[in-house]
C-alpha positions, 0 to 999 in steps of 0.5 A, a space after each residue: 195300608 196293611 192287613 193282619 195277614 199271616 204268611 205261610 210258606 208252601 211248596 206250590 204258589 197257587 195252593 199256598 195262596 189259596 190256603 193262606 187266603 182261606 186261613 185269613 178268612 178263618 178256614 184252617 185248610 192245609 196246602 195239600 187239602 187245597 191241592 187235593 180238593 182242587 184236583 191239582 194232580 194232572 198231566 197234559 202234553 200238547 206237542 203242537 203248542 210251544 212254550 219256550 220253544 218246546 212242546 207244552 208239558 204240564 203237570 197241573 191244570 190251567 192256572 186258577 183251576 185249583 183254587 176255583 174247583 176247591 172253592 166251588 166244592 167247599 161252597 166258597 165264592 171267589 171273585 176274579 177280575 182282569 184289567 185292560 190297563 195298569 192304572 185301573 188294576 192298581 186302583 182296584 188293588 188299592 181299594 181292596 187294601 183300604 178295605 183290609 182285603 188281601 188279594 191274590 194276583 197272577 203274575 209273570 215270574 221273569 221280572 220278580 226282583 226278589 227271585 234268584 236269577 236262575 228262577 226268573 224266566 218267562 212263565 206267567 202263571 205264578 201266584 202271590 198275595 198283596 196284603 198291604 202298601 207302605 208309601 210306594 211299596 206293595 207288601 207281598 206274601 209269595 208262598 214259595 218264599 220263606 218270608 214276606 217281601 215287597 215290590 214297588 208300584 212299577 215292579 208290581 205293574 210289570 209282573 201283573 202285565 207280563 206279555 206272552 203265553 198265559 198273560 195275567 192281564 192284571 188278574 186279581 182274585 179274593 174270596 167274597 163269601 165263606 159258608 158257615 158250615 163246610 162239608 169236607 167229606 163230600 168235597 173230598 169224594 168229588 175231588 178224588 173222583 174228578 182226579 181219577 177220571 182226569 188221569 184215566 181219561 181215554 185221551 192221548 194228551 191228558 193223564 196217563 195217556 198223555 204220559 204214553 204219548 210223550 214217551 213215544 215222542 221222546 224216542 223220536 226226538 233225537 232222530 227227528 229234531 237232532 240231539 241239540 233240540 231234543 236235549 232242549 225239549 228234555 230240559 224244558 220237560 224237567 223245568 216244568 216238572 221240578 221248577 215250575 210249581 214242583 210238577 211231577 214228584 213234588 205234586 205227588 208228595 203233596 197229593 200223598 199228604 192230601 190222601 193222609 188227611 182225607 183218610 182221617 176225615 173219611 175214616 178210610 184207612 185204604 187211603 193211607 195205604 194209597 198215600 204211601 204208594 203215591 209217595 213211592 211213585 213220586 220218588 220214581 218221578 224224581 229219579 226220572 227227572 234226574 236221569 233226564 237232566 243227566 242226558 241233556 247235560 251230557 252226563 249220562 253214561 247209558 247207551 240209548 238214553 232216550 229209549 231208556 227215558 221213554 221206558 221209565 215214563 211208560 213204567 210211571 204211566 203203568 203205575 199211575 194207571 193201576 194207582 188211580 183205578 185203586 183210588 177210584 174204587 177206594 172211595 
């Protein structure tokens, strides 16, 4: 069993899976366009929720949200199924493959045998496509990998039913309806407004408010938790930003690319200007990650390093507040 599926590498797994699945169904949509229409740019900080023994920090919405929002705005219907046991999950997947239906899966990262060891940790919101099976090997298109790969039946079962936070429960998804005409203009406008509203929401845990909330906590971590725990929190923050789904700077570069494409479709040159501005903000997020890494690796030569990091984050929050106000006005 093998479908005629074309693998394209991407920067982020959910965007890449969505883009590759839609391309397979005849919609030529880029990763940045999926990300932008799916309102993928986000920020969330909830200190009471712990992931890997550190406060929950996310630079993206909940798993599945990007593809769901993009599909809904484009008039595409996507079927999602979760399973109570591995046997029924494998049978459903193989039934799809017999019908030549490549299928997206949510999986855990830790047991992905083709991942380098340094990238294998307990994170259950990774996405990939299964596009075929040869003997007992499933053919895998993981969009963050350069080429296709394979997993055995047992290996795939283990990652589909990984335990812990955001347990995938064998989740499988795939498009079941593609409209004959797609209105990209309306979808882009709705998506941009939604992203602006999310990032400017008057709530302390999401958007720019969440950034400011986190900055205040970074100042307190060393005295309240001790340097060792504070540095663990910083390490987790950087991991969420730069390694799990490209997070901070990477997502802003993808969003800048989306605004460039949107500028052409909407015939709105202001979006090109804002694309360049978002790229600059992305560079500053990368600088922030580097500086945080120096602190938790004890390589920073700055005094009062935690306050310095908090000040950087507050500056980013100010820049993004101004940016999203301008973006909302532009459309």
